C-alpha positions as CSV (number, residue, x, y, z in Angstrom):
1,M,-9.8,-0.2,39.2
2,N,-9.4,-3.8,38.0
3,R,-5.7,-4.4,38.1
4,S,-3.8,-6.9,36.0
5,T,-3.6,-10.7,36.2
6,A,-0.1,-9.8,35.0
7,S,0.9,-8.7,38.5
8,A,3.7,-10.9,39.8
9,D,6.9,-10.7,41.7
10,P,9.7,-9.9,39.2
11,S,12.1,-11.9,41.4
12,D,10.2,-15.0,40.0
13,R,12.2,-14.4,36.8
14,P,15.9,-14.2,37.6
15,D,16.7,-14.5,33.9
16,L,15.5,-10.9,33.6
17,A,17.4,-9.6,36.5
18,V,20.5,-8.4,34.7
19,A,18.8,-6.9,31.7
20,S,16.2,-5.1,33.9
21,T,18.9,-2.9,35.3
22,A,19.5,-1.4,31.9
23,T,18.8,2.3,31.4
24,V,17.1,3.5,28.3
25,A,18.5,6.7,26.9
26,T,16.3,9.6,25.7
27,A,14.8,8.8,22.3
28,C,16.5,10.3,19.3
29,P,14.4,12.8,17.3
30,G,12.0,11.2,14.8
31,L,8.9,11.6,12.7
32,A,5.6,11.0,14.4
33,T,2.0,11.1,13.1
34,I,-0.4,13.1,15.2
35,R,-4.0,14.2,14.8
36,L,-4.0,18.0,14.4
37,N,-7.2,19.9,13.6
38,G,-8.9,16.5,13.0
39,M,-6.3,15.5,10.3
40,P,-3.4,13.0,10.4
41,T,-0.3,15.2,10.4
42,P,3.4,14.3,10.3
43,A,5.4,16.0,13.1
44,V,8.9,16.1,14.5
45,S,9.1,14.3,17.8
46,A,11.8,15.2,20.3
47,D,12.3,15.4,24.0
48,G,8.6,15.1,24.9
49,F,7.4,17.6,22.4
50,V,6.1,17.6,18.8
51,L,6.3,20.2,16.0
52,P,4.3,19.8,12.8
53,L,6.6,19.0,10.0
54,A,5.2,21.9,7.9
55,E,6.3,24.3,10.6
56,A,9.7,22.6,10.9
57,A,10.2,22.9,7.2
58,R,9.2,26.6,7.2
59,R,11.7,27.3,10.0
60,G,14.4,25.4,8.2
61,G,13.9,27.0,4.9
62,A,12.9,23.8,3.2
63,A,11.3,24.5,-0.2
64,G,8.6,22.5,-1.9
65,A,5.6,20.7,-0.8
66,V,5.5,19.1,2.7
67,P,4.5,15.4,2.7
68,A,1.0,14.7,4.0
69,S,2.1,11.5,5.7
70,S,5.1,9.7,7.1
71,R,4.9,7.3,4.1
72,E,5.1,10.2,1.7
73,A,8.1,11.5,3.5
74,L,10.0,8.3,2.7
75,A,10.2,9.4,-1.0
76,E,12.7,12.1,0.1
77,W,13.7,10.6,3.4
78,D,17.2,12.1,3.5
79,R,15.8,15.6,3.0
80,W,13.1,15.2,5.7
81,T,15.6,13.6,8.0
82,S,17.6,16.8,7.8
83,V,14.6,18.9,8.6
84,I,13.8,16.7,11.6
85,L,17.3,16.9,13.0
86,R,17.6,20.6,12.4
87,A,14.3,21.4,14.1
88,A,15.4,19.4,17.2
89,A,18.9,21.0,17.2
90,D,17.4,24.5,17.0
91,G,15.7,24.1,20.4
92,V,12.8,22.0,21.6
93,G,9.8,23.2,23.6
94,G,9.5,26.8,22.4
95,P,6.7,28.5,20.5
96,G,4.9,26.1,18.1
97,W,6.1,22.9,19.9
98,L,3.3,20.9,21.5
99,P,3.7,18.8,24.7
100,E,3.3,15.2,23.7
101,A,1.0,14.7,26.6
102,E,-1.5,17.0,25.0
103,V,-1.3,15.4,21.5
104,E,-3.2,12.4,20.1
105,F,-0.7,10.1,18.4
106,L,-1.6,7.9,15.5
107,P,0.6,4.9,14.4
108,A,4.0,6.2,13.5
109,L,3.4,4.8,10.0
110,A,-0.4,4.6,9.5
111,D,-0.5,3.0,6.1
112,P,2.3,0.6,5.5
113,P,1.9,-1.6,2.4
114,T,2.7,-4.7,4.4
115,V,3.6,-5.6,8.0
116,Y,5.9,-8.6,8.3
117,C,6.4,-10.2,11.7
118,A,9.2,-12.5,12.6
119,A,8.2,-15.5,14.8
120,A,10.4,-17.0,17.6
121,N,13.5,-14.9,16.7
122,Y,15.1,-14.4,20.1
123,R,17.2,-17.0,21.7
124,D,15.9,-16.2,25.2
125,H,12.3,-16.4,24.0
126,V,12.8,-19.8,22.3
127,K,14.4,-21.0,25.5
128,E,11.6,-19.9,27.7
129,M,9.1,-21.6,25.4
130,R,10.9,-24.8,26.1
131,S,11.0,-25.9,22.5
132,T,11.5,-29.6,22.1
133,A,12.3,-29.3,18.4
134,D,15.6,-30.8,17.4
135,A,15.9,-28.9,14.1
136,V,17.9,-25.7,14.1
137,P,16.2,-23.1,11.9
138,T,18.1,-22.2,8.7
139,A,15.9,-19.2,7.8
140,P,13.5,-16.9,9.7
141,M,9.8,-17.5,9.7
142,F,7.2,-14.7,9.2
143,F,3.5,-14.0,9.4
144,L,1.6,-11.0,8.2
145,V,-0.6,-8.5,10.0
146,P,-3.1,-6.1,8.3
147,P,-2.4,-2.4,8.6
148,A,-5.8,-2.0,10.2
149,S,-4.4,-3.7,13.3
150,L,-2.1,-0.8,14.0
151,A,-2.6,1.7,16.9
152,G,-0.7,4.8,18.1
153,H,1.2,5.7,21.2
154,R,-1.2,6.0,24.2
155,E,-4.2,4.8,22.1
156,P,-6.3,2.5,24.2
157,V,-6.5,-1.0,22.8
158,V,-9.7,-3.0,23.3
159,R,-9.5,-6.4,24.7
160,P,-11.8,-8.4,22.5
161,D,-15.0,-9.6,24.2
162,G,-14.5,-13.0,25.9
163,V,-10.7,-12.9,25.6
164,Q,-8.8,-13.9,28.8
165,Q,-5.3,-14.4,27.4
166,L,-4.2,-11.1,25.9
167,D,-0.4,-11.1,25.8
168,W,2.3,-8.5,25.2
169,E,5.4,-8.6,23.0
170,V,7.9,-5.7,22.7
171,E,9.6,-5.6,19.4
172,L,12.1,-3.5,17.4
173,A,10.3,-2.5,14.1
174,V,12.2,-1.7,10.9
175,V,10.8,0.7,8.3
176,I,11.8,0.1,4.7
177,G,12.8,3.2,2.8
178,R,13.2,2.1,-0.7
179,E,12.2,-0.8,-3.0
180,A,14.2,-3.9,-2.3
181,S,14.5,-7.0,-4.3
182,S,17.0,-9.8,-3.7
183,V,19.0,-7.6,-1.4
184,S,22.0,-9.3,0.3
185,A,22.5,-9.1,4.0
186,A,25.6,-7.1,3.4
187,D,23.6,-4.4,1.6
188,A,20.5,-4.5,3.7
189,D,21.3,-1.3,5.7
190,A,20.9,0.7,2.5
191,V,17.1,0.0,2.3
192,I,16.3,0.9,5.9
193,A,14.7,4.3,6.5
194,G,14.4,4.0,10.3
195,Y,13.3,2.2,13.3
196,T,10.4,2.4,15.8
197,V,8.9,0.5,18.7
198,A,6.1,-2.1,18.4
199,N,4.0,-4.1,20.8
200,D,2.7,-7.2,19.1
201,L,-0.4,-7.9,21.3
202,S,-1.4,-11.5,20.9
203,V,-4.7,-13.2,21.7
204,R,-3.5,-16.5,23.0
205,D,-7.0,-17.8,23.4
206,F,-7.1,-18.3,19.6
207,A,-3.6,-19.7,19.1
208,R,-4.9,-23.2,18.4
209,R,-7.9,-24.5,16.5
210,S,-9.1,-28.0,16.9
211,D,-11.4,-28.0,13.8
212,Y,-8.5,-27.5,11.4
213,P,-5.4,-29.7,10.9
214,F,-3.1,-26.7,10.6
215,F,-2.0,-24.4,13.4
216,P,-1.3,-22.0,14.9
217,D,-4.1,-19.6,13.8
218,W,-1.8,-16.5,13.3
219,F,-4.6,-14.4,11.9
220,S,-7.0,-14.8,14.8
221,M,-4.2,-14.5,17.4
222,K,-2.4,-11.4,15.9
223,S,-4.8,-9.3,13.8
224,Y,-7.5,-7.8,16.0
225,T,-8.1,-4.1,15.3
226,G,-5.7,-1.9,17.3
227,C,-3.6,-4.9,18.6
228,M,-0.4,-3.7,17.0
229,P,0.7,-0.4,18.7
230,L,3.5,1.2,16.7
231,G,5.5,4.4,17.6
232,P,5.8,6.9,19.0
233,A,8.0,8.0,16.0
234,I,10.2,6.7,13.2
235,V,13.8,7.4,14.2
236,P,16.1,7.8,11.2
237,A,18.5,4.9,10.7
238,D,21.5,7.2,10.7
239,S,20.6,8.0,14.3
240,V,20.9,4.4,15.4
241,P,24.6,3.4,15.1
242,D,24.0,-0.3,15.9
243,P,20.4,-1.6,15.9
244,M,21.8,-5.1,16.8
245,D,22.9,-3.9,20.2
246,L,19.9,-2.1,21.7
247,Y,18.1,-2.7,25.0
248,L,14.4,-3.5,24.7
249,G,11.9,-4.1,27.4
250,L,8.3,-3.8,28.6
251,T,6.5,-3.1,31.8
252,V,3.0,-3.8,32.9
253,N,1.7,-1.3,35.5
254,G,5.3,-0.3,36.2
255,E,6.5,-3.9,36.8
256,K,9.2,-5.3,34.5
257,R,8.1,-8.1,32.3
258,Q,10.5,-8.1,29.4
259,A,14.2,-7.0,29.4
260,S,16.7,-8.1,26.7
261,N,18.9,-6.9,23.9
262,T,18.6,-7.0,20.2
263,R,21.8,-8.9,20.0
264,N,19.8,-11.9,21.2
265,M,18.1,-12.2,17.8
266,I,18.6,-15.5,16.1
267,F,18.4,-13.9,12.6
268,S,19.7,-10.4,12.4
269,I,17.8,-7.5,10.8
270,A,20.0,-7.8,7.7
271,E,19.3,-11.5,7.4
272,Q,15.6,-10.9,7.7
273,I,15.6,-8.4,4.9
274,E,17.7,-10.7,2.8
275,Y,15.2,-13.5,3.3
276,L,12.1,-11.5,2.7
277,S,13.4,-9.6,-0.3
278,R,14.3,-12.9,-2.1
279,I,10.6,-13.9,-1.8
280,V,8.9,-10.6,-2.5
281,T,10.0,-7.1,-3.4
282,L,9.9,-5.0,-0.3
283,Q,8.2,-1.6,-0.8
284,P,8.9,1.8,0.8
285,G,6.8,1.9,4.0
286,D,6.9,-1.8,4.7
287,V,7.3,-2.6,8.4
288,I,9.2,-5.5,9.7
289,L,8.8,-6.6,13.3
290,T,11.9,-8.4,14.2
291,G,10.8,-10.7,17.0
292,T,10.2,-10.5,20.8
293,P,12.5,-11.6,23.7
294,A,11.7,-13.6,26.8
295,G,9.1,-12.4,29.3
296,T,5.8,-12.6,27.5
297,G,2.6,-13.2,29.5
298,R,2.5,-16.8,28.3
299,S,5.8,-17.5,30.1
300,W,4.7,-15.7,33.3
301,G,1.3,-17.5,33.1
302,R,-0.3,-14.1,33.5
303,Y,-2.2,-12.0,31.0
304,L,-3.6,-8.5,30.6
305,S,-6.8,-7.1,32.2
306,P,-8.8,-3.9,31.5
307,D,-7.0,-0.8,32.8
308,D,-3.5,-2.4,32.6
309,V,-0.9,0.0,31.2
310,M,2.0,-1.3,29.2
311,V,5.1,0.6,28.3
312,A,7.3,-0.9,25.6
313,E,10.6,0.7,25.0
314,V,13.7,0.3,22.8
315,E,16.9,2.1,23.5
316,G,17.1,5.4,21.6
317,L,13.7,4.9,20.0
318,G,11.3,5.9,22.8
319,R,8.6,4.6,25.0
320,L,5.3,3.2,23.5
321,E,2.5,3.4,26.0
322,T,-0.7,1.3,25.7
323,R,-3.7,0.9,28.0
324,V,-6.1,-2.0,27.8
325,A,-9.8,-1.1,27.4
326,T,-12.9,-3.1,27.2
327,E,-15.4,-3.4,24.4
328,A,-18.0,-1.1,26.1
329,G,-17.0,2.5,25.5
330,G,-13.3,1.8,25.5
331,D,-12.9,3.2,29.0
332,G,-11.4,0.1,30.6
333,R,-14.4,-0.4,32.9
């Protein structure tokens, strides 16, 4: 097996030592998307098991049609949140529940209208990039990623042919639950449906172009098919008391690479929503990636190789596993 160029002694990064001792609690129940009988199917995710949402609704006595997707569920999110939490409270792992190890996961939200990604939004990440800019940012900066770039939990991600600098970036992702235009930071919580984990894989080989006067080349660096794992599930916002105080981290082949806390964001989640919603009306199902902390491959000087396994995690939201494959057959060899 070809192991990672990411292998390194974690003691080389004393800045991660304190955060790396953090313990991530079991994920709260959430709404996943799985492939069942060949079809994308929304399902309750809890304690290592999944239960199709239709079955959860039947057991809970929920009347009416069951949404065919996570995005459809957002239209009556309070109702389906109740179904999710009740199913988990009634007991996980019995008849009808499927072990997540036996299930194929799709992106937690497979068809978001838009995926917004915050750039350089963690103080520790900016510090490790050794920015020489004197100006202090007065507003967040974003780039967009096409929904076709999304991948699910445990879905292999192909390292594009010829790429040598495939990098990792754990992020807290926000799922918008209702239309939002010119929302103030004080009111931003009201438009959030939930949260999930993202790994914004970045092709650093294509970060700069010498044939154009403008850079970086965000599209080439961030938009390859499957290079945005998202999941395993959307955890309802009400289950996350303080999203601005959550541990987040990432390992490569079991070795700690990123370890931080969402309180290290430069612009809070609420401030990001305020900024975006003043430019464009946010839609139900929009996803906002809120930035990555220190510890990316670029800072280590080491990148991903075929067969490497990443685990990105955010406190209370779960663990998002991704294996690197190669172009040929997707088997990592």
